[in-house]
N, C-alpha and C positions, 0 to 999 in steps of 0.2 A: 149520664153518660158513663160508661166504664172508662176508666183511666188507662186501659190498655188498649184502647181501639186506635186505627188509623185515624179516624175522623176526630178523636180527641187530640191527639198530637197534632195533627196537620193543622186543625182550627187554632191551636196555641201559637204554633210556628207561624202560620199566616198572618195572624195578628201581629205578632212582635215584628215580623217582617214588613207589614205594610205600615206601622208606626216608623220604623228605622228608615224604610223608604221615603216617606213623607218628610221625615226630619232632614234625611240626607239631601233629597231633592230640593226642598226649601233653602238650604244653605247653598247648594249648588246654584240655584238660580240668582241668590242675592248675591254671591261672588262674582257670577257671570255679569250682572248688572252694574255692580260697581268697577270691576277691572277690564271687563271684555264687551262692554255695551255694543260698540260699533263694529264687531267682529261677526261675520258669520260662519257658522259651523256647519260641516258638512251631515253630521247626523244630530237632528234636534235633541236637546236634553232630555226631553220625554221619552223618547224612543230608546235611550239608552237606559233609564231607569224601568221602563215596560220590559225591555228584554231581561234585565238582571232579575226583577220582581219574579217574572214568569219562571225564568230558569231556576231560581231558588226554590220556589214552591213546588216544581216538577221534581227536582233533585232530592227534595226533602220527602216528597211522597214515596219515591222509590226507596230512600233510606230508611224511613220508618216501617214501609212493607217489609223489607227483608230484616229489621232490626227486630221487628216483634216476633218474627220466626227463628231468629239466632242473633242475639244482640252483639256477637263477635264480628259480624259482617258489617258493622255501620261504617269503618274505616275503608275498607275495601270497596263498598258501594260508593263512599264520597270520591275516593280517587278515581274509580271509574267514571263518575259522574261529572267530577271536575275535568277530566281529559276530554270528555265529549262536549263539556261548556266551552272549554278552550278551542275546540275545533269550530263550535258554532260563532264564538266571538271573532275567529280568523275570517269566517264567512261574511260576518257583520261588517268587516272591514275590506273584504274584497273589492268592492267598489273604488277604493281609494289606491289600488294597484294599478288600476287602468286609467284613473283621472287623478292627478295629485293636486288636491286643493291647495289655495294660497296659504291657508294657516293650518298647515299638516301639524306642527308640533301641538298647536292649541287643542285640536282635534282629538288628537291620540291621548292627550292628558285628560281631555274632558270623558273620556271613555274608561281609561286605565285606573285613574285615580278611585272612581266609585267601585270598578271591577274589584279593585284589591279590597277596599274597605268591605265591600260584601263578603269576599273570601275570609276575612278574619271574622266577621259576623256569622259564617256560616261554621267556622271551626269552633266558635264558641257555642252556637247552637248545638252542634254535634257532640261536644263535651257534656254540655247540659243534658241532652237527650239520652247520653251514653250512662251517665249518673242515674238517671231517673229508672232505666231498664235494667241497672243492674242490682 
């Protein structure tokens, strides 16, 4: 497979994201079991990671597609994609605006800690991709 195709880059990034997701999810479940065993969350942890993984892969599909045509557009595509992803994250929390759960702080932290860890991972992957394409 050619090293400059969408499939090649997307396969590499999806695999690294899958590993990152599995490790982060396992740690998250472990800490939830240790510290918050008896607390019910509004969103199950698997739905948070499913959202983050899918949005990561979709975002990188568009980043790779635009970067292969013009590598200087990586950061612009990332900024636009992150803005859209933030909007979708707000939709993810929309039910919380209408019905406040009793553990609101824990629910919010359960989402935003992995969200920001994914953001750092995205930035790392973008820098890596940018160096490969330059």
